[in-house]
C-alpha positions in Angstrom: 5.9 14.8 -8.9 5.7 11.9 -6.5 2.3 10.5 -5.6 2.0 8.0 -2.8 -0.9 5.6 -2.4 -1.2 3.9 0.9 -4.0 1.8 2.7 -4.7 -1.7 3.9 -3.9 -4.7 1.7 -6.7 -5.1 -0.8 -7.6 -1.5 -0.9 -6.6 -1.2 -4.6 -3.2 0.7 -4.3 -1.4 -1.2 -7.0 -4.3 -1.2 -9.4 -5.2 2.4 -8.9 -1.6 3.3 -9.0 -1.2 1.7 -12.4 -4.2 3.4 -14.0 -3.3 6.7 -12.3 0.3 6.7 -13.6 -0.8 5.8 -17.2 -3.3 8.7 -17.0 -0.7 11.2 -15.7 2.1 9.7 -17.8 4.2 8.9 -14.8 6.1 5.8 -13.8 4.1 3.3 -11.7 6.1 1.7 -8.8 4.7 -0.9 -6.5 7.0 -1.2 -3.4 6.3 -4.9 -3.0 7.3 -5.6 -6.6 10.4 -3.2 -6.1 11.4 -5.3 -3.0 11.1 -8.6 -4.8 13.1 -7.5 -7.8 15.7 -5.8 -5.7 16.1 -8.9 -3.4 15.5 -11.6 -6.0 13.0 -13.3 -3.8 9.1 -13.2 -3.4 7.6 -11.5 -0.3 5.9 -14.7 0.9 9.4 -16.4 0.6 11.0 -13.5 2.6 8.5 -13.9 5.4 8.9 -17.7 5.4 12.8 -17.8 5.2 13.9 -14.7 6.9 10.9 -13.4 8.9 8.9 -10.2 9.2 11.6 -8.2 10.9 14.0 -8.7 8.1 11.3 -7.9 5.6 10.4 -4.6 7.4 14.1 -3.6 7.6 14.5 -4.1 3.8 11.3 -2.4 3.1 12.4 0.7 5.0 15.7 0.7 3.2 14.2 0.3 -0.2 11.4 2.8 0.4 14.1 5.5 1.0 16.1 4.3 -1.9 13.1 4.7 -4.2 12.4 8.1 -3.0 16.1 9.1 -3.4 16.6 7.7 -6.9 13.2 8.1 -8.7 11.1 11.1 -9.7 7.7 11.5 -11.5 6.0 8.3 -10.2 3.0 6.9 -8.6 4.2 4.9 -5.7 1.9 2.2 -4.3 3.3 1.0 -0.9 2.5 -2.0 1.2 -0.3 -1.8 3.8 2.1 -2.0 6.8 4.8 0.1 5.3 3.7 3.4 6.9 3.4 1.8 10.4 7.1 0.7 10.9 10.2 2.7 11.9 10.0 6.1 10.6 8.5 5.2 7.2 5.6 7.6 7.4 7.9 10.5 8.1 10.1 9.5 5.2 6.9 9.4 3.0 5.5 12.7 4.2 9.0 14.4 3.7 9.2 13.1 0.1 6.0 14.4 -1.2 2.9 16.5 -0.5 0.7 14.0 -2.4 0.0 11.1 -0.1 -3.4 9.4 -0.4 -5.0 6.9 1.9 -7.3 4.6 -0.1 -9.8 3.7 2.6 -12.1 0.7 2.3 -14.6 -0.8 4.9 -14.0 -4.1 6.6 -16.7 -5.9 4.5 -15.1 -4.6 1.3 -11.6 -5.6 2.4 -12.9 -9.2 3.4 -14.6 -9.7 0.1 -11.4 -8.6 -1.8 -9.0 -10.4 0.3 -10.7 -13.6 0.5 -10.1 -14.2 -3.2 -6.3 -14.3 -3.1 -5.5 -14.7 0.5 -3.1 -17.6 0.0 -0.6 -15.2 -1.6 -0.7 -12.8 1.4 1.4 -13.9 4.3 -0.3 -12.0 7.1 -3.8 -13.5 6.3 -3.0 -16.9 4.5 -3.6 -18.8 7.6 -7.0 -17.2 8.5 -10.4 -18.6 7.8 -12.9 -16.3 6.0 -14.8 -16.1 9.3 -11.7 -14.9 11.1 -10.8 -12.2 8.6 -13.2 -9.4 9.8 -11.8 -9.4 13.3 -8.3 -9.6 12.1 -8.7 -6.8 9.6 -10.6 -4.7 12.0 -7.8 -5.0 14.7 -5.2 -4.1 12.1 -7.1 -1.2 10.8 -7.5 0.1 14.4 -3.7 -0.2 14.9 -2.8 1.3 11.6 -5.3 4.2 11.5 -3.0 6.7 13.4 -0.4 6.2 10.5 -2.9 6.1 7.7 -4.7 9.2 8.9 -1.5 11.1 8.5 -1.9 11.0 4.7 -2.7 14.4 3.1 -6.0 13.1 1.7 -8.4 10.1 2.5 -10.3 8.7 -0.4 -13.2 6.4 0.5 -13.1 3.5 -2.0 -16.2 1.5 -1.2 -18.4 1.2 -4.2 -16.1 3.1 -6.6 -14.4 1.8 -9.7 -10.6 2.0 -10.2 -11.3 4.9 -12.7 -13.4 6.8 -10.3 -10.7 6.6 -7.6 -8.0 7.5 -10.1 -10.0 10.5 -11.1 -10.5 11.6 -7.6 -6.9 11.5 -6.8 -6.1 13.4 -10.0 -8.7 16.1 -9.1 -7.0 16.5 -5.7 -3.7 17.4 -7.4 -5.0 20.8 -8.6 
């Protein structure tokens, strides 16, 4: 069984993925961590030293590699991953269990304001600029996110509630 969690940065994919994997006794894999361990460099460093195009190319390669080599996992992917190349087709071909963890703009701003320095796409933004930036990104990414098999609205829900909702959808 391969379960994929996608959504915008800050939507809780990694946290929910870890709890869900433990509950289902599956391996938890975070694509960003997989990229960092495979390349031996952090994602902010990749963006700074090699640029976003290089990152997106490696992201696609390692996405396919993970699907080819791993089974029985909860796979949390980066917010932009479904939007580049044929990544969303790769994801949908690999599993019938693709979940979009959807959060409102105010929820995302609140969550992302805390650790934004470690997120290359928003590190340069002021808190006041974030709602417009996130809204624009969500608008651009929604055609990709909406291809997920199920959308889970995550506002005002605990990690455990979201994990349970995903589990209930697997029946």
